[in-house]
KELUMKE-229786 format. One record per residue (C-alpha): x, y, z. Coordinates in Angstrom, 1 decimal. Layout:
BEGIN
<pt X="X" Y="Y" Z="Z"/>
...
//
This chain:
BEGIN
<pt X="-52.3" Y="-7.0" Z="95.6"/>
<pt X="-50.8" Y="-7.3" Z="92.1"/>
<pt X="-52.3" Y="-10.2" Z="89.9"/>
<pt X="-49.0" Y="-12.0" Z="90.3"/>
<pt X="-49.4" Y="-11.7" Z="94.1"/>
<pt X="-53.0" Y="-12.6" Z="94.1"/>
<pt X="-52.2" Y="-15.9" Z="92.2"/>
<pt X="-49.4" Y="-16.5" Z="94.6"/>
<pt X="-51.4" Y="-16.1" Z="97.9"/>
<pt X="-54.0" Y="-18.7" Z="96.4"/>
<pt X="-51.3" Y="-21.1" Z="95.3"/>
<pt X="-49.7" Y="-20.6" Z="98.9"/>
<pt X="-52.9" Y="-21.7" Z="100.5"/>
<pt X="-53.4" Y="-24.7" Z="98.5"/>
<pt X="-49.9" Y="-25.6" Z="99.1"/>
<pt X="-50.0" Y="-25.3" Z="102.9"/>
<pt X="-52.5" Y="-28.1" Z="103.3"/>
<pt X="-52.4" Y="-31.8" Z="102.1"/>
<pt X="-55.1" Y="-32.7" Z="99.5"/>
<pt X="-57.7" Y="-34.1" Z="101.4"/>
<pt X="-61.3" Y="-34.8" Z="100.4"/>
<pt X="-64.0" Y="-31.9" Z="101.1"/>
<pt X="-67.0" Y="-33.0" Z="103.3"/>
<pt X="-70.7" Y="-32.6" Z="103.0"/>
<pt X="-72.7" Y="-32.9" Z="106.3"/>
<pt X="-76.3" Y="-32.8" Z="106.4"/>
<pt X="-78.6" Y="-31.0" Z="109.4"/>
<pt X="-81.8" Y="-29.3" Z="109.8"/>
<pt X="-82.4" Y="-25.6" Z="110.1"/>
<pt X="-85.9" Y="-25.7" Z="111.3"/>
<pt X="-89.5" Y="-25.9" Z="110.4"/>
<pt X="-91.4" Y="-24.2" Z="108.0"/>
<pt X="-94.9" Y="-22.9" Z="109.3"/>
<pt X="-96.6" Y="-25.8" Z="108.0"/>
<pt X="-94.3" Y="-28.2" Z="109.5"/>
<pt X="-92.2" Y="-29.1" Z="106.6"/>
<pt X="-88.6" Y="-29.3" Z="107.4"/>
<pt X="-85.8" Y="-27.3" Z="106.4"/>
<pt X="-82.6" Y="-29.2" Z="105.4"/>
<pt X="-79.2" Y="-27.9" Z="105.5"/>
<pt X="-75.7" Y="-29.0" Z="103.9"/>
<pt X="-72.4" Y="-27.9" Z="105.2"/>
<pt X="-69.6" Y="-28.0" Z="102.8"/>
<pt X="-66.4" Y="-28.1" Z="104.5"/>
<pt X="-62.6" Y="-28.4" Z="102.9"/>
<pt X="-59.4" Y="-29.0" Z="104.6"/>
<pt X="-58.2" Y="-25.5" Z="104.2"/>
<pt X="-60.8" Y="-24.1" Z="107.3"/>
<pt X="-63.4" Y="-23.0" Z="104.6"/>
<pt X="-67.0" Y="-24.0" Z="104.9"/>
<pt X="-70.3" Y="-23.0" Z="103.3"/>
<pt X="-73.6" Y="-23.8" Z="104.5"/>
<pt X="-76.6" Y="-24.0" Z="102.2"/>
<pt X="-80.6" Y="-24.1" Z="103.4"/>
<pt X="-83.0" Y="-25.3" Z="101.3"/>
<pt X="-85.5" Y="-22.3" Z="101.7"/>
<pt X="-84.7" Y="-20.2" Z="99.0"/>
<pt X="-81.6" Y="-22.6" Z="97.9"/>
<pt X="-79.8" Y="-20.1" Z="100.3"/>
<pt X="-76.0" Y="-19.6" Z="100.9"/>
<pt X="-76.6" Y="-19.3" Z="104.6"/>
<pt X="-72.9" Y="-18.8" Z="105.5"/>
<pt X="-69.6" Y="-18.8" Z="104.3"/>
<pt X="-66.5" Y="-19.2" Z="107.1"/>
<pt X="-63.1" Y="-18.4" Z="105.9"/>
<pt X="-59.9" Y="-17.9" Z="108.0"/>
<pt X="-57.9" Y="-14.3" Z="107.5"/>
<pt X="-54.3" Y="-14.1" Z="106.9"/>
<pt X="-53.9" Y="-15.0" Z="110.5"/>
<pt X="-56.0" Y="-17.9" Z="110.4"/>
<pt X="-58.8" Y="-16.3" Z="112.6"/>
<pt X="-62.1" Y="-17.7" Z="111.0"/>
<pt X="-65.0" Y="-15.4" Z="110.4"/>
<pt X="-68.5" Y="-15.7" Z="108.5"/>
<pt X="-68.4" Y="-13.3" Z="105.7"/>
<pt X="-72.0" Y="-13.9" Z="104.1"/>
<pt X="-74.4" Y="-11.7" Z="105.8"/>
<pt X="-77.8" Y="-13.5" Z="106.8"/>
<pt X="-79.8" Y="-15.0" Z="109.7"/>
<pt X="-79.1" Y="-17.9" Z="112.0"/>
<pt X="-82.7" Y="-18.8" Z="112.9"/>
<pt X="-85.3" Y="-19.7" Z="110.0"/>
<pt X="-88.0" Y="-17.3" Z="111.3"/>
<pt X="-85.9" Y="-14.1" Z="110.4"/>
<pt X="-85.5" Y="-15.6" Z="106.9"/>
<pt X="-89.6" Y="-16.1" Z="107.0"/>
<pt X="-90.7" Y="-12.7" Z="108.7"/>
<pt X="-87.9" Y="-10.5" Z="107.5"/>
<pt X="-86.6" Y="-11.5" Z="103.9"/>
<pt X="-83.6" Y="-9.7" Z="102.5"/>
<pt X="-82.8" Y="-12.1" Z="99.6"/>
<pt X="-79.5" Y="-12.9" Z="101.9"/>
<pt X="-77.6" Y="-15.5" Z="100.1"/>
<pt X="-80.6" Y="-16.3" Z="98.7"/>
<pt X="-81.5" Y="-18.0" Z="94.9"/>
<pt X="-83.4" Y="-15.4" Z="92.5"/>
<pt X="-85.6" Y="-15.9" Z="89.7"/>
<pt X="-87.2" Y="-16.7" Z="87.6"/>
<pt X="-86.1" Y="-13.4" Z="86.4"/>
<pt X="-83.8" Y="-12.0" Z="88.8"/>
<pt X="-83.4" Y="-7.9" Z="88.9"/>
<pt X="-86.1" Y="-5.9" Z="87.4"/>
<pt X="-88.6" Y="-5.9" Z="84.9"/>
<pt X="-90.2" Y="-2.9" Z="83.8"/>
<pt X="-93.8" Y="-2.5" Z="84.9"/>
<pt X="-93.4" Y="-6.3" Z="85.8"/>
<pt X="-94.3" Y="-7.1" Z="82.1"/>
<pt X="-92.5" Y="-8.7" Z="78.9"/>
<pt X="-93.6" Y="-9.7" Z="75.5"/>
<pt X="-92.9" Y="-13.3" Z="74.4"/>
<pt X="-93.9" Y="-14.7" Z="71.1"/>
<pt X="-96.3" Y="-11.6" Z="70.5"/>
<pt X="-98.2" Y="-12.1" Z="73.8"/>
<pt X="-97.6" Y="-9.7" Z="76.8"/>
<pt X="-97.1" Y="-11.5" Z="80.6"/>
<pt X="-97.7" Y="-9.6" Z="83.6"/>
<pt X="-95.7" Y="-10.4" Z="86.7"/>
<pt X="-96.2" Y="-9.1" Z="90.4"/>
<pt X="-95.2" Y="-5.4" Z="91.0"/>
<pt X="-93.0" Y="-5.6" Z="94.2"/>
<pt X="-90.4" Y="-2.8" Z="93.6"/>
<pt X="-91.9" Y="0.4" Z="93.1"/>
<pt X="-93.7" Y="0.3" Z="89.6"/>
<pt X="-91.4" Y="-2.6" Z="88.8"/>
<pt X="-90.9" Y="-6.3" Z="89.4"/>
<pt X="-88.1" Y="-7.5" Z="91.4"/>
<pt X="-86.4" Y="-11.0" Z="91.6"/>
<pt X="-89.4" Y="-12.9" Z="90.4"/>
<pt X="-92.0" Y="-11.2" Z="92.3"/>
<pt X="-93.8" Y="-11.7" Z="95.5"/>
<pt X="-93.4" Y="-15.4" Z="95.9"/>
<pt X="-90.0" Y="-16.0" Z="93.8"/>
<pt X="-87.5" Y="-18.5" Z="94.0"/>
<pt X="-86.1" Y="-17.2" Z="97.1"/>
<pt X="-89.1" Y="-17.5" Z="99.4"/>
<pt X="-90.0" Y="-21.2" Z="98.5"/>
<pt X="-88.8" Y="-24.8" Z="99.9"/>
<pt X="-86.5" Y="-26.5" Z="97.5"/>
<pt X="-85.7" Y="-30.1" Z="97.6"/>
<pt X="-82.3" Y="-31.8" Z="98.7"/>
<pt X="-81.9" Y="-34.1" Z="95.6"/>
<pt X="-77.9" Y="-35.2" Z="96.0"/>
<pt X="-75.5" Y="-34.9" Z="98.8"/>
<pt X="-71.6" Y="-35.3" Z="98.0"/>
<pt X="-68.4" Y="-35.7" Z="99.9"/>
<pt X="-65.0" Y="-36.3" Z="98.0"/>
<pt X="-62.6" Y="-34.1" Z="96.0"/>
<pt X="-65.3" Y="-31.8" Z="95.6"/>
<pt X="-68.2" Y="-31.7" Z="98.2"/>
<pt X="-71.5" Y="-30.8" Z="96.8"/>
<pt X="-75.4" Y="-30.2" Z="97.4"/>
<pt X="-78.2" Y="-30.1" Z="94.5"/>
<pt X="-81.4" Y="-28.8" Z="95.4"/>
<pt X="-84.3" Y="-28.7" Z="93.0"/>
<pt X="-87.7" Y="-26.4" Z="92.5"/>
<pt X="-90.4" Y="-27.2" Z="90.0"/>
<pt X="-92.0" Y="-23.8" Z="89.3"/>
<pt X="-95.5" Y="-24.7" Z="87.9"/>
<pt X="-96.8" Y="-22.8" Z="84.8"/>
<pt X="-98.3" Y="-19.5" Z="85.4"/>
<pt X="-96.1" Y="-19.4" Z="88.8"/>
<pt X="-95.8" Y="-15.5" Z="89.5"/>
<pt X="-97.4" Y="-14.7" Z="86.1"/>
<pt X="-94.4" Y="-16.8" Z="84.1"/>
<pt X="-95.4" Y="-19.0" Z="81.3"/>
<pt X="-94.3" Y="-22.9" Z="81.5"/>
<pt X="-93.4" Y="-25.2" Z="84.1"/>
<pt X="-89.7" Y="-24.5" Z="85.0"/>
<pt X="-87.7" Y="-27.4" Z="86.6"/>
<pt X="-84.5" Y="-25.8" Z="88.1"/>
<pt X="-81.4" Y="-27.2" Z="89.9"/>
<pt X="-79.1" Y="-25.3" Z="92.0"/>
<pt X="-75.9" Y="-27.0" Z="92.7"/>
<pt X="-73.4" Y="-25.6" Z="95.3"/>
<pt X="-69.8" Y="-27.4" Z="95.5"/>
<pt X="-66.7" Y="-26.7" Z="97.7"/>
<pt X="-63.4" Y="-28.1" Z="96.6"/>
<pt X="-60.0" Y="-28.3" Z="97.9"/>
<pt X="-58.5" Y="-25.4" Z="95.9"/>
<pt X="-61.0" Y="-23.0" Z="97.7"/>
<pt X="-63.2" Y="-22.7" Z="94.7"/>
<pt X="-66.8" Y="-22.1" Z="96.0"/>
<pt X="-69.3" Y="-22.7" Z="93.0"/>
<pt X="-73.0" Y="-22.1" Z="92.3"/>
<pt X="-74.5" Y="-23.5" Z="89.2"/>
<pt X="-78.1" Y="-22.7" Z="88.1"/>
<pt X="-79.9" Y="-25.1" Z="85.5"/>
<pt X="-83.1" Y="-25.0" Z="84.2"/>
<pt X="-85.5" Y="-26.2" Z="81.4"/>
<pt X="-89.1" Y="-25.6" Z="80.5"/>
<pt X="-92.1" Y="-27.3" Z="78.9"/>
<pt X="-93.0" Y="-24.0" Z="77.0"/>
<pt X="-91.6" Y="-21.0" Z="76.1"/>
<pt X="-90.4" Y="-18.5" Z="78.9"/>
<pt X="-87.9" Y="-16.5" Z="80.2"/>
<pt X="-85.2" Y="-17.5" Z="82.6"/>
<pt X="-82.5" Y="-15.3" Z="84.5"/>
<pt X="-81.4" Y="-17.0" Z="88.0"/>
<pt X="-78.4" Y="-15.9" Z="90.1"/>
<pt X="-77.4" Y="-15.8" Z="93.6"/>
<pt X="-77.9" Y="-12.6" Z="96.1"/>
<pt X="-75.0" Y="-13.4" Z="98.6"/>
<pt X="-73.9" Y="-10.3" Z="100.5"/>
<pt X="-70.2" Y="-10.4" Z="101.4"/>
<pt X="-68.5" Y="-8.4" Z="104.0"/>
<pt X="-65.0" Y="-10.2" Z="104.0"/>
<pt X="-63.9" Y="-8.4" Z="107.4"/>
<pt X="-66.8" Y="-10.6" Z="108.7"/>
<pt X="-70.2" Y="-10.4" Z="109.1"/>
<pt X="-71.4" Y="-7.8" Z="111.4"/>
<pt X="-67.7" Y="-6.5" Z="111.6"/>
<pt X="-67.5" Y="-2.5" Z="112.3"/>
<pt X="-65.3" Y="-2.4" Z="109.2"/>
<pt X="-68.3" Y="-2.5" Z="106.8"/>
<pt X="-67.7" Y="-3.5" Z="103.3"/>
<pt X="-67.0" Y="0.2" Z="101.9"/>
<pt X="-63.2" Y="-0.3" Z="102.3"/>
<pt X="-63.0" Y="-3.4" Z="99.9"/>
<pt X="-60.9" Y="-2.8" Z="97.1"/>
<pt X="-62.9" Y="-4.2" Z="93.7"/>
<pt X="-61.8" Y="-4.4" Z="90.2"/>
<pt X="-64.2" Y="-5.1" Z="87.4"/>
<pt X="-63.0" Y="-5.7" Z="83.8"/>
<pt X="-65.7" Y="-3.7" Z="82.1"/>
<pt X="-65.5" Y="-1.0" Z="79.5"/>
<pt X="-69.0" Y="0.0" Z="79.7"/>
<pt X="-72.2" Y="-0.3" Z="82.2"/>
<pt X="-76.0" Y="0.3" Z="82.1"/>
<pt X="-77.3" Y="3.6" Z="83.3"/>
<pt X="-80.8" Y="3.6" Z="84.6"/>
<pt X="-83.8" Y="5.6" Z="85.0"/>
<pt X="-84.9" Y="6.6" Z="88.6"/>
<pt X="-86.5" Y="3.6" Z="89.1"/>
<pt X="-83.6" Y="1.5" Z="88.5"/>
<pt X="-84.5" Y="0.3" Z="85.0"/>
<pt X="-81.9" Y="0.5" Z="82.3"/>
<pt X="-82.4" Y="3.2" Z="79.5"/>
<pt X="-80.9" Y="1.1" Z="76.9"/>
<pt X="-77.9" Y="3.1" Z="76.6"/>
<pt X="-74.0" Y="1.3" Z="77.2"/>
<pt X="-72.3" Y="4.1" Z="78.6"/>
<pt X="-68.5" Y="4.0" Z="78.8"/>
<pt X="-67.2" Y="3.8" Z="82.4"/>
<pt X="-64.1" Y="5.9" Z="81.4"/>
<pt X="-63.8" Y="9.1" Z="83.4"/>
<pt X="-66.7" Y="8.0" Z="85.7"/>
<pt X="-67.4" Y="6.7" Z="89.1"/>
<pt X="-68.1" Y="3.4" Z="87.4"/>
<pt X="-64.6" Y="2.7" Z="86.3"/>
<pt X="-63.4" Y="-0.2" Z="88.5"/>
<pt X="-60.9" Y="-1.3" Z="85.7"/>
<pt X="-58.1" Y="-0.6" Z="88.1"/>
<pt X="-58.4" Y="-1.6" Z="91.8"/>
<pt X="-60.6" Y="0.7" Z="93.6"/>
<pt X="-62.3" Y="1.2" Z="97.1"/>
<pt X="-66.0" Y="1.0" Z="97.1"/>
<pt X="-66.2" Y="3.8" Z="99.7"/>
<pt X="-64.0" Y="6.2" Z="97.4"/>
<pt X="-66.6" Y="7.1" Z="95.3"/>
<pt X="-69.9" Y="5.4" Z="96.5"/>
<pt X="-71.4" Y="8.5" Z="97.8"/>
<pt X="-70.5" Y="10.9" Z="94.7"/>
<pt X="-73.7" Y="13.0" Z="94.3"/>
<pt X="-72.1" Y="14.6" Z="91.5"/>
<pt X="-73.0" Y="11.9" Z="89.4"/>
<pt X="-76.7" Y="11.3" Z="89.0"/>
<pt X="-76.7" Y="7.5" Z="88.8"/>
<pt X="-75.4" Y="7.6" Z="92.4"/>
<pt X="-78.5" Y="9.7" Z="93.2"/>
<pt X="-80.6" Y="7.3" Z="91.5"/>
<pt X="-79.3" Y="4.2" Z="93.4"/>
<pt X="-78.3" Y="5.7" Z="96.7"/>
<pt X="-74.9" Y="4.1" Z="95.6"/>
<pt X="-74.1" Y="1.5" Z="93.6"/>
<pt X="-77.0" Y="-0.6" Z="92.1"/>
<pt X="-75.9" Y="-1.2" Z="88.7"/>
<pt X="-75.1" Y="-3.8" Z="85.8"/>
<pt X="-71.6" Y="-3.8" Z="84.3"/>
<pt X="-71.1" Y="-5.0" Z="80.8"/>
<pt X="-68.5" Y="-7.8" Z="80.9"/>
<pt X="-70.0" Y="-9.1" Z="77.5"/>
<pt X="-72.7" Y="-9.3" Z="75.2"/>
<pt X="-73.9" Y="-12.9" Z="75.2"/>
<pt X="-74.0" Y="-15.9" Z="77.7"/>
<pt X="-70.5" Y="-18.0" Z="77.1"/>
<pt X="-69.5" Y="-21.9" Z="76.9"/>
<pt X="-66.8" Y="-20.9" Z="79.4"/>
<pt X="-66.4" Y="-18.8" Z="82.5"/>
<pt X="-64.6" Y="-15.6" Z="82.5"/>
<pt X="-63.3" Y="-12.9" Z="85.2"/>
<pt X="-66.4" Y="-10.9" Z="86.3"/>
<pt X="-64.6" Y="-9.3" Z="89.6"/>
<pt X="-62.1" Y="-9.3" Z="91.8"/>
<pt X="-62.5" Y="-8.3" Z="95.5"/>
<pt X="-60.0" Y="-8.0" Z="98.2"/>
<pt X="-60.6" Y="-6.7" Z="102.0"/>
<pt X="-57.0" Y="-5.2" Z="103.0"/>
<pt X="-57.8" Y="-5.3" Z="106.6"/>
<pt X="-58.2" Y="-9.2" Z="106.9"/>
<pt X="-56.5" Y="-10.4" Z="104.0"/>
<pt X="-59.5" Y="-12.1" Z="102.6"/>
<pt X="-60.8" Y="-11.8" Z="99.0"/>
<pt X="-62.0" Y="-13.6" Z="96.1"/>
<pt X="-62.4" Y="-13.6" Z="92.4"/>
<pt X="-65.7" Y="-14.1" Z="90.7"/>
<pt X="-65.8" Y="-16.0" Z="87.2"/>
<pt X="-68.9" Y="-16.8" Z="85.5"/>
<pt X="-70.5" Y="-17.6" Z="81.9"/>
<pt X="-72.9" Y="-14.6" Z="82.1"/>
<pt X="-72.6" Y="-11.2" Z="80.2"/>
<pt X="-73.5" Y="-8.7" Z="83.2"/>
<pt X="-72.4" Y="-8.2" Z="86.8"/>
<pt X="-75.0" Y="-6.5" Z="88.9"/>
<pt X="-72.9" Y="-4.8" Z="91.8"/>
<pt X="-75.1" Y="-3.7" Z="94.9"/>
<pt X="-73.5" Y="-1.7" Z="97.7"/>
<pt X="-76.1" Y="-2.3" Z="100.8"/>
<pt X="-77.5" Y="1.0" Z="100.0"/>
<pt X="-80.8" Y="0.2" Z="101.5"/>
<pt X="-79.9" Y="-1.4" Z="104.9"/>
<pt X="-81.4" Y="1.0" Z="107.1"/>
<pt X="-80.3" Y="-0.6" Z="110.8"/>
<pt X="-83.9" Y="-2.3" Z="111.3"/>
<pt X="-82.3" Y="-5.7" Z="111.0"/>
<pt X="-79.7" Y="-7.6" Z="112.6"/>
<pt X="-77.8" Y="-10.9" Z="111.6"/>
<pt X="-76.0" Y="-14.0" Z="112.8"/>
<pt X="-73.4" Y="-11.6" Z="115.1"/>
<pt X="-76.4" Y="-9.8" Z="116.4"/>
<pt X="-75.4" Y="-6.5" Z="115.1"/>
<pt X="-77.2" Y="-4.3" Z="113.2"/>
<pt X="-76.9" Y="-4.2" Z="109.4"/>
<pt X="-76.4" Y="-0.7" Z="108.2"/>
<pt X="-75.8" Y="0.9" Z="104.8"/>
<pt X="-72.7" Y="-0.1" Z="103.0"/>
<pt X="-72.1" Y="-3.0" Z="105.6"/>
<pt X="-72.0" Y="-5.7" Z="102.2"/>
<pt X="-71.4" Y="-5.9" Z="98.5"/>
<pt X="-73.8" Y="-8.2" Z="96.3"/>
<pt X="-72.3" Y="-9.3" Z="92.9"/>
<pt X="-74.6" Y="-11.1" Z="90.6"/>
<pt X="-73.7" Y="-12.7" Z="87.6"/>
<pt X="-76.6" Y="-12.6" Z="85.1"/>
<pt X="-78.5" Y="-11.4" Z="82.0"/>
<pt X="-79.0" Y="-7.8" Z="81.8"/>
<pt X="-81.8" Y="-6.1" Z="83.8"/>
<pt X="-85.0" Y="-5.7" Z="82.0"/>
<pt X="-83.5" Y="-7.7" Z="79.0"/>
<pt X="-86.8" Y="-8.9" Z="77.5"/>
<pt X="-88.0" Y="-5.3" Z="77.2"/>
<pt X="-84.4" Y="-4.2" Z="75.6"/>
<pt X="-84.0" Y="-5.2" Z="72.0"/>
<pt X="-80.0" Y="-4.7" Z="72.3"/>
<pt X="-79.7" Y="-6.8" Z="75.2"/>
<pt X="-78.9" Y="-10.3" Z="75.5"/>
<pt X="-81.6" Y="-12.6" Z="75.0"/>
<pt X="-83.5" Y="-14.1" Z="77.9"/>
<pt X="-85.7" Y="-16.6" Z="76.3"/>
<pt X="-86.0" Y="-20.1" Z="77.0"/>
<pt X="-87.5" Y="-22.7" Z="75.0"/>
<pt X="-88.3" Y="-26.4" Z="75.2"/>
<pt X="-85.4" Y="-28.5" Z="74.4"/>
<pt X="-83.0" Y="-25.7" Z="75.5"/>
<pt X="-81.1" Y="-25.6" Z="78.7"/>
<pt X="-80.6" Y="-22.5" Z="80.7"/>
<pt X="-77.2" Y="-22.4" Z="82.9"/>
<pt X="-75.6" Y="-19.8" Z="84.9"/>
<pt X="-72.5" Y="-21.0" Z="86.8"/>
<pt X="-70.4" Y="-18.7" Z="88.9"/>
<pt X="-67.2" Y="-19.4" Z="90.8"/>
<pt X="-65.8" Y="-17.6" Z="93.7"/>
<pt X="-62.0" Y="-18.4" Z="94.1"/>
<pt X="-61.6" Y="-17.6" Z="97.8"/>
<pt X="-58.5" Y="-16.3" Z="99.0"/>
<pt X="-57.1" Y="-15.9" Z="102.6"/>
<pt X="-53.8" Y="-14.0" Z="102.2"/>
<pt X="-52.2" Y="-16.9" Z="104.6"/>
<pt X="-48.6" Y="-17.3" Z="103.8"/>
<pt X="-47.2" Y="-20.9" Z="102.8"/>
<pt X="-45.9" Y="-22.9" Z="105.7"/>
<pt X="-42.4" Y="-23.9" Z="105.5"/>
//
C-alpha cells in the first residue's frame, strides 16, 4: 500500500463513522494468589476497535479490530485467564522495566558505582529482572470516557527493587480515540539517580491471534539507516551498522518472512530471526516520529507506530516453541507474531556511544507510543 493509499484508508475509516465519544468500562480479570483483585478496563470506540488493559503488569490484554470486510478479530497475543499470565509469563502485552531489553551481565555503572540486577536471560538481565514491572500488580488511578477514553495505572517501585537504586514512581496511560489512535505513555520519576527504559511488549498478529497465517506475511517498513548488531547473547557490540545491502533493510515495504530465516547473515543466526534494535535516532525527542509501518495483506489491517524514542526493537517471535496456547486455544509457534518496542538502545548504560538512560530527581522519564490503527475499510457512500 502506498503512503497516499494508506492515509486515504485511515481517513475513510474515520469519515465512515459519526464522531462519538469513546468509552471506558471496568471489570475484574480475576484474583491474585494472595486474594487481591486484578482490575480490567476496556476502551472502545465507535469504529469497532477495543483495547483491554489488565492491572497485572499494566498489560495490553487484547486489541480487537475489524478487517477490510468488517470482521472483527483480536490481534494481540495473550491469555484469556489470569492463572496463565501468572504461571506461564511470556511478556504478552506487558509493561517491561525498569530497564527494558538487556543489560550485559545484569550490571551497570551509575555515578561511579556498579549496580547488579538479576540474571534471567543467559548471562544477562532482561526486561528488568526476575520480578520486573510485567509481574507486579499495578493500581488503577484513573478511568475516563469521552472523545478519548483512557486508563491510568501506577506502580511505585521501591529503592533497591531488582537491584535498581531509587524509589521510582511509574504511570502507564493507555488511551483510544475516535481516530483509531491507540496510545501508550509511560511517565516515571525517581528520588535518587537511577536508570529508566520502559516500554510495552505487545505481540501482534494482524490476521488474528491464533490465525494460521501467522505474522511472517506482514509487510513492514522501518525508516532506519542503521541497526545494532549483537553478540551471540543479544548484547549490542556498539557498532552502528548500515542496513543497506543486508536483511535488516526495511526502508522499503518488505514481508518479514522473506528474509527472517536467511542464515547467510550471522545476526539472523544469533537471534534465530529478528531480535534487534533499529536506529531511528540518537536521542529521545520532544515530539513523536514514525518508527514503523505494518500491514497484513490478508486482512487489510495495519498500523503506523509513532514514538519519541530513538530505538525500535523488532522481535519476530523466534522462541515460540508450541508449548503455550492463547485466547483462541491455538498453539503459538515460531513466527506467529511481531513485537515492536520503542525504547532507548539495549545495554545503553554500558555503552558510551548510546543514548543516555540516566534519570535523576527532578527529571521526568517519558516514553510515548501511538499505534495509528487502520482496517482497510472503504468509506460508506
